[in-house]
N, C-alpha and C positions, 0 to 999 in steps of 0.2 A: 506371412499369410499367403495362402494359395489363391489362385485366380478365382476359383469357385467360392471360397470364403469371402473374397473381396466383392464379388457380384452380389452375394446374399446381403452384404452390409450396405451396398450402395442404394438399393431400392428403398429401404426404410429411411435412409438419410434424406433422399430426395423428397420423400413424403413429408418428413418433418420440416424440411425447408419450405415446402409449399404451404404447410399449415401455419408456419410462423409468418410467412409473407402475407397471408390472408388477415393476420391480426396486427399488421404494422400500425395502422391508425389508432387502434385500441391501445397499443403499447405507447404511442406518442402521447395520448391523452393521460394515461397513467403516469408517464414520466413528468408531464406538466404538474399533476397533482403532487407528486413527490418533491419536485424542485420547489414548488410554492410552499411546502412545509419546511421552513428554514430550520436547520439543525446544526448550528455552530457547536464545535466541540465543547466549549465552556458553558453552553446554554442547556442545562439539563432538561428543563421543561420542553424546549424545542426538540431535542433528540428523542425524548420520551414520546412526544406526539408522533414523530416519524416512525418510531418503533411500533406504536399502537396501530398506525395506519397500515404498515406492512403486515402486522400480525393479522389484521382483519382480511387483507387480500389473500394471505396464505390459507386462512381458515375457510374462506369461500371456495378455494380451489381443490384442496386435498383433504377430504374428510377423514382419511385414515392417519393423517399426519398429526404429530404432537407439536403444537405451537405454544411456546412458552417464553414469557418475558423473564429475564434474569435481572432482578432489581439491583441497583447500585446506589450507594449513598451519595457520593460526591459527583459522579459522572452519570451520563445517560444510561438507561437500562439497555442491556444487550437482548438480542432476540435469537432464539434457537428453535429451528424447525427440524424434526426428525421424520423422514418419510420411509416407511418400511421397504418400498420397492416390490419387485415381483417375486423375490426369493430365488431367482434362478442363479444368482451369484452369492457368494459368501463374503463376509467382511463388510467394511464401511468405507464410503467415500465422503470426504469433508469438502464442502464448498464454502469459501470464506469471502466476506465483504464487510464494508463499514458504512454506517449511516451518517457519521459526522462529516462536516465540511470545515474548511479553513475560514469561511466567510462569517463576519459578525452579523448578529441579528439586525435586520433592517437593510441589508445589502440588496434584497429583492426590489426595493423601491427604485434604485438606480440601475439595476441589472435584472430586469424582469425576464421571466420565461417567455421565449418567442421562437417561432419556426419560420425560417426564410431561406430560400435557395437550397433546399435539401439538407439544411443544418438546423439543429435545435440548440438554443443558447440559454444560459442561466447559471446561477451560482451552484457549484458542485455537480453539475450535470455530467461532466466527463469524469470527475474524480469525487465519488463514483456512483452517483444515483442511476446513471445509465446501466451500470452493472447489476444493480438490484432489480431493475426492471427486466433486464435480460434473463435473470433467473426465473421470474414469473412467466416470461414469454416461453422459456423452455418447458415449464410445467404445462402451460396451455397447449403447446405443440404436441407434447407427449399424450396428453389427455385427448386431444382431437383425433389422434391416430389410434387410440385405445392401447397405448403403450405405457410402460412404467420403467424406472431404473432397474437394472439387473440386481443391484445390491441396495442395502440400506444407505440412505443419503442423509447427512446432517448438514443443514444450511446454518451457518453461524454469522449473524450480522452484529457487528460490534459498534460501540459508541465513541471510542477514543483513539482510533488508529492515527489520526492526524496529530495527536499530541503524545505519542509514544506508547499507546496500548497498555498503560500501566494497570488499569483495572481489568483488562481482558486477556492479557498474556497467559495467565495461569489457565484460564478456560480454554483458550486456543490450543495450548500445548497438551492439555488433557485430552481434548477431542482428537488432536493429531495423532497421539500415541495409540488411539483406538482405530486409526484409519490406515487403509492400504494406499491411499493417494489423496492429495489435496489439490483442489482446483480453485484458483484465486481470480475473482472477478474485478480486479483492478483494471484500469484502462489499458488498451492495447498500445503498442509502441509505433508511432508514426502513422502516416496516412494509409499504409498498406496493411495495417492491423497486425503487425508482428507480435508473436507471443514471447513471453519473457522466461527464458530458461535459466537465467542467472541474474542476480542483483548484488551490488556491492553492499557490504556491511556499513552501517552508519553509526556514528557516535560523536561525542564532543568532549573536550577537555576544558577545564577552567584553570587558568593560571592566575594566581594572586601574588603580587609582590608587595612587600612592606619595606619601606626605607625609613628615612628620618627627615623630618621637616626642618627647614632653616630659611633665613632671609636670603633671597636669590641675589641681592646686591651687596649687602653688608658682610655676610658670612657664608657664602655658598659651600665652602669646604667643610663646614660643620655638618652639612646634611648628606643624606644618601638618596639620590634621585631615583624613585621607584619607576618613573617613566623611562629613564635611560636604561635601567635594568631590564624593563619589559621589552624595549627595543632590541636589546642584545638577545633576549630569549626568543623573540619572534624570528630573528635572523637564524637562530639555531633550528627552530621548529620548521622553518621553510625548507631546510635541508632534508627533512624527512620525506618530502615528495619523491615519488618514484613512478614516473609516467609509464615506464616499461612494465611494471608490475600492476599498474592500475591503482596505486595508492596515492590519494590526494589529501593534502593538509592545507586548510584555509583558515587564516585568522580573520574572523568576520566581525567581531565586536571588540573594541579597545576603549578603555576608559581609564583616566588617571589624572591626578592633580586637582588643585582647587583654585589657585590664582596664578597669574603670570609671574608674580614676584615672590612666590613661595616654592622652594624646592619640594617637589612632589613626594609625599609620604606614602601614598598608596597608588596601585595600578592593577587593573585586571584585564584579562583578554579571554575571549571564548574562541575555541579552535574547533572547526568542523573537520571530522576525519571520515574517509571512505576507503575501504579495502575490498579487494576482490576475493581474497582467500582468508580462511581462518588463521592459517599459519602466518600470513602477513599482519593480521590484526594483533597477534601475540607479539610479533617482533616490534610493531609500532608501540604497543603498550610498554614494552621494556625500554624503548628509547625515551618515552615521556617520564618513566620512573627514574631514569638516570640524569635528568636535568638538575643542575645545581646553579646557585647564584654565581654571577660573574663579579659584581662589584662588592668590595669589602663592606660588610655591615648590612647588606641587603638580605632579605629573607624571601624564599620562594615556596609557595604551596601549590601542588598540582593535584587536582581531583578530576574524576570523570572516567570515561572509557567508552567501550563499544556498547551502544544501546540495542542495536539490531545486528545479529551476526550475519556474515555473508551468506547469501543463497548461492551455493556453488552448483555448477552444471554437472549432474550425476547421470549414471546410466539409467536410473529409474525415471528421472525427469525427462531424459531424451526419449525414452520409450513412450511416455505420455505425449510428448510433442509429436512423435511420429504417428501415433494414433490420431491425434487431432489433425495432422497434415493430411492423412488418408481421408478422413471424414470431410475435410474442407474440399479436397479434390472432387469428391463425389457430388459436392454442391457447385462445382465449377469455380472454387476459390483456392488460390495458392497461398498458403500460410508460410511465413518465415519465422525465424527466431532471432533473439538478440539478448545481450546483457545490458542492463541499465544501471545508472549510478544511484538512483533513489531506492529507498527501502520500502517494504510493505510487511504485512503480517505473514506473507509467504517466507520471509527470512527466518521467522521463528520456527515454522513447521519444517522447512528444509533442513535447518540446523539439527533437528531431531533425527534426521536420516529418512524422513518420509518423502517419497517422490512428490514433487510440488511443481505444478505448471501454473504460471502467472500470466497476467495480461489478457485474460479471456473476456474482459469487459468491452465497453464500447470503443469504437474507432472515432478519433477526433483530435483535438489539440487545445492548448491554452490552459492547462490545469493551473489552478490557483491564480488566475488572472481575470481581468474584466472581459476578455474575449473568449472565455472558455466555451467550447461547443462540442457537439457530437455530430457525426454523419448519420442522418435518420435511417438510411437503408442498412446501416450496420446493426441496428437493433434486431431485425428478424434473422440476419445472417448469424450473429453471435448467439442468439437464442437457439437456433437450429443446431449450431455447433455444440453448445452445452448439452442440449437434449440428446444429441447423438452420442456424446461421450458418456452420459449417464446411462444410456440404453445399451452401450457396448462394453464398458469397462467391467 
C-alpha cells in the first residue's frame, strides 16, 4: 500500500474509533443485558431468547439488512444477518460468532454481571458475548460516520459452538464457500489482544477394551484384565505426542472394572488430540488405527477422530492480519498474532481454503471459569477495528 493510500485509510479509521469510544457505556449496558440472558449450549429456550434479543438489536440498527432466525429442533436457533453494504466492493465477507456458553442455567446467581476496575465480569462474557456486542458496536460506529461495509456482509451467530457445532457446521461451511474472507469474533489471545492466525485441530478418540471377568483371588489366571490392557494402550498412545510438531495427545477420562476382587472385564478411555497441521492429523489417525491388543484374549475397539480440522496460517490469512495490523496502528494500537491450541468455528472455514482471521473479539481472560472477564476499553477498540475492516476489505 502506498503512503497516500495509507493516509486516506487512516482518517476514517480514527473517525470510527472516536465514534465507537463515544458509545462505550452503551456497549457495556448492552453487554450486561446479553450476559444476563443465560444461554447454556444445552438449554434451547435460553439460547433462543438470546437469539431473539440479538435479532431485535440488529433489526433496530440496519433497516436494509435481512435478519433471520434459523430454527433448530434439538439445539438453539441460529441467527443470520445479511447486510448489503455500499456496493463498492464485490463478493461477501462472513463474520462468525456463537451465542451459547459453557455455563449451566442458574450460574448467573453466583456469578452475576458486574463492572469493577475497568473490567466486566459474568458467565460467557469473554467467550464470547463480548464479541457479539463488538459486532453491534461496529455497526453503530459505521452508521455514526455515515459509512457502510464495502461488500455484502453476513453475520452468522450460532447456538452450539461450545459443544461441537453439529447443527451449525453445514450452515457455516455453506456461507464460507460464498465468502472471500471470514472474520471470527472469538476472544483475543492474551492481555495484548493478539489475533489468531492459526489454531490446532481438535478431536478425540474413545478406546474400549473388553477382557474376561474372573475371581481376583481364586482364579485370576482365568480372566483377562481390561484395565491392565488399557494401561498398556495408554502407554502406547502417550508415545504419539510430538512437541516439536505441536501434536498433543492426552488421556483425560479413564474408567474400568467393577470391584476390587473381580478381574476387570471392561475399560474405556477418552483421548484428547490436538494437531497443528492437517498432514499431522492424518498421520495421527493412522497410528490410532494401527493399535492392536497386547494381552491374549483382550479385544480393543477404537473410534473417533478429528472434530475440527487445523486452522493453518496461510497467505490469505496473513494478508487479513496485515490489514488489521495497519488499521490498528491508525488507532494507536499495535496488534500481534499467535497460534492457539483451542478450536473454533474458524477451523471449519479455514479448512475450506477461505482466508480466516480469528480472535477479533474482546480482550480479557478466564474463559470457562468463575473469574471470566473482559477489559471494558477493549469494546470500542475492537468495534472500531471490525468496522474498519468491513469498510476497507
